[in-house]
Each structure stands twice: as structure tokens, then as C-alpha cells.
N, C-alpha and C positions, 0 to 999 in steps of 0.2 A: 504493500499497501503506498511506505514511503518511499520506496522509485518508483512509484508513478505518479506522484505529486509532485516529486520536483525534478520529473520529463517537462510533466506541464507546466511550470514552472520557467523552464530551459524556455520552450519552446515559443511562450507568452512573452519571454524576455528580447529576443531573437523577431520576433514581428510587430513590435514596439513603434520599429518605421516601416513596415516592408509597401505599408497601403496608405493616401495620405485623403485630403477628402476637397473636395471642392461643394462651391456654392451651392444649394439648391436643387442640379444636375444628375450627383455625386460626379466620381470619380470617371468612375467610367468608363459610364455612357459625355463627359466630359475627353475624352482618348477618343470614343467611336464615335461622336460626329467630327472631329480633329481631321481623325483618322479615313475617316466617310470620301469628307469636301476637302480631302490633299488630294485623293484617290484618282478622285474625277480628274478634278486638274490634272491630276497629275494627265491621267490617261491620254484628254483631249490634245499637248503637246504635243508627245509620243506620236497619236496619229497623223492629223493634220499637216506635219510637217511629209512625212506622207504622202498627203494628196496631190501637196503642192510642187513635191519632187517633176511626183506623176508627172503630176497634170501642165506641167513647165517642158518637161522631159518633149511633150506630145502637141506643145507652140513652137519652142523652136526648128523639134526633128521633121514637122509638119507644118512648117511655114504660116502659123495660124496665130493671132495674135492677139484672139480671145481667151484659148488661152490662160497664155502668158499673164494679162488684167486679172480671168481668173485665179489663176496661181498666188497674184500677189494682192487679192482682198481678200484667200486661206493665209494669205503670212499675219496681215495684220489684225488681227484672231486674237496670236500668240502674243504677240506683247500685252495684250491686259489678264490674256492665260495665264504666264510666265510673271506674271506680280503679283497672279491672285496662288497659283501653289504653289510660289513658297514662303508667303505671310503664313497658310496654312502650314503648312510642312515646319515651320518658326512654331510651331502657336505646339501641334506636336510633338515636336523633342523639349520645350519646354514640359506640356500636363506628364509626358512621359520620368523626366529630367526632376522632374518636387511633387508627382505624384504619389510615382514609386520609384524613389528614389532607390530601392536595395537590386531592382530588376532593371536597374539603367547602368548602374554598373559595370554588373554579370555582364552583361552586354555591350557594354564598352571596353572589357578586360580581353574579349577573343574576338570585336571586329573595328577597334582604335583604326587600326594599319588599311582598312577598307572604307573608315566611315571619309577619314584625310582623302581618302582618294573621290569620293562619292561628289566633294564640298571642291575641292579641285574642277571635275569636270563639268561640276554644274554650274560654275564662273567663267569655261571651258567654252561652254552652248550658249549661256546666256552671249557673249562675247558674238560668238559664229551665229546668230541670228540678227543681233544686232545690221551686221556685215553685210547680215542675206536680205535685208529687211530695206537699208539705208544705201544701201548698194547697188539695187534694181531698176535704177534712171540710169547711175552714171556707167553700169556693167550691161546695155542692151544687145551691143549688138557685139557680133567676130568672133571672136577667139575668147574677149569679156564677157562675152553668156553664157560659154561653157564653163570659163574659173570661176561665177558665178551659180552654175543650176552646182558643179564641184559644192558648195555653201554649204546645198542644203543635201546633198546627199551624210558632209561631212556631220551637221544639225543635227538627221539620221541616226545613223552612229552612236555617236558620242549622246544622243537618250538611249539607245539603248542599251550600254555597256552600263549608265547609271540608272536603269530601269530591271537590270540583270546583280546589280548589288548590289539593289534595296531590294526585292525579292530573297535574295541570298540569307541576308537579317533573315523572313521574311519563315524562310523554311526553315532557317538553324529554328526559326522559337517557335514552331509549332510541330514541329518534331516529337512527337514521345524523346523521352531517353531509356537507352538501351535493360535498364534494373524492372523497365514497368511491360513495355512488348517482350519478353523474358515470361513467359509460366513461372513460379514461384516454388521454392522451395516447404517439402512437408512445414518443415520447420517452418519455417517464417512464416503460414498461410495460421501456423501453429500458435505462435508466439511473442507475432509483430505484427501482425496486420496485412492486408495488399499494400497500405499509403506508407508508411514505416518498412517495406521489406525495399521499394524503389529509393531509398531515400539516398545517393551517389554521389560521389565526386564527378561524374561521369552528368549530373543532374539539367533535365534543361526545363529553359524559364518557362514553356507552355507544360510543362507538368510541377510546375514551384506554384500556380494560379487556379487547380484543379482540385476539385477535393467534392470527398466523396458524398457529404451530406446536403451541400447545398452548391453543384454544377463548377460550371466556369467561371471562373474570378472570385468566390467560394473565402472566408479568410476562416478553412475550418486549423487547427492549431495544428495536425500531424502532416496537411501541404504544408500550408509560408515557413513555417521553421525549418525547409530545405532552403532557406536562403543567405542561413549561419550560415552553412559551409557549402558556395557556390563550387 
């Protein structure tokens, strides 16, 4: 009985700053809303350049100015969308780092190098977008037009690489740890139960947010206590 009480007290101490609070809607709703809106704008700024490059190529090789104008109108939408994507992305980072500090610290210890690459590529992508849009009328004929079209291709390349980097974080976060997916031994089931038998130094963040009693994002002591030993 004493050992069990000590385990409960230790788990409660470990979870003291695992989760923060957000007014009115709560921390989980805030992170969900910011992540969802950021994803919508991110998908927009990734897909629109693809249409723009294709229509510009039709205008170049088909000698049709209408497609070139259409491509420029597509690109004009990106200027506002890029700003909105950055704003909502910053809100998401602030939300994760302040409302889920231990989770964010755990994730950054693993993906810190790729996060710097992500930030650098975002600047490169933004600079390429400005050259691509504001150089449209200047580089409109001959080889200069082909160079301008190449900028559009590079814009798509940078955006795709940025998407792959962000997807790697999400894939890791949503993957269950090895000890959860592996069938527990009979002794582990009878002595410590399913949740504590999954505790491991290879714990994924997704498993640390999972609760037998309340489902995803719950605050069960047996699950959230894993943040103490990532």
C-alpha cells in the first residue's frame, strides 16, 4: 500500500507542469484550432504554386498570354496566404511551448536540427516567392521568362521539402512506442498493468497523451507520468 501511494505521489509531481491552461476554450481546443487553420493555409500555399507553374508553362510554350495572366493571378493570392500561414504557425509554436512545455522540450531534443532547417527554408521560400511575383513583368520575354519560370519550380521544391520536414515531426509524434505495440508479457500484465508496462526510454509523445480512462489527451497519472523520463 505504501509503495503504491509513493508511486501516485511521484506521478502527480511529474505531471505538475506537463499541461497548461488556456482561458475559456482550454489548451487542447486552442492547439487544435491553431494547428487546423495553419494546416489549411499551408496546404493552400503548397498547392497554388503548382497550378501557377503549370499555367505559366502553358503560356510560355503555347504562346498564349491568357495563361500567363492567369498564373500571375494565382500567385497574387499567395502573398496574403503566406503571411497568414506564418502567423498561425507562430501561434501554434507558442501554444505548444507554453501549454505543453514538457512535450515541446521532448520533441525539440530530437528534431532541433530539422527545425532550424525548416526555419531557414521558410525564409528561402518566402524570398523566392517575392522574386517570382514582383519580377513577373520585368522577366517577361525570351530567356528571362524561362528563368522566371524556374523560380516558380524552385518555389514548389522549397515548399515540398518544408512539408516533408513538418510531416516527419507529426509522423514521429503519432507513432506508438515499441513497447505499446508489442504484446506485453504475462508478468507485466499481472503486476504493473498495460499502461505502466509501456514506459520506456523510447516513449513517443503520442503515447504520453493517451489515457485508458479518458482517451486522447487525458490526464491519467499512469500515462502522463512518462514525461518525467523521456
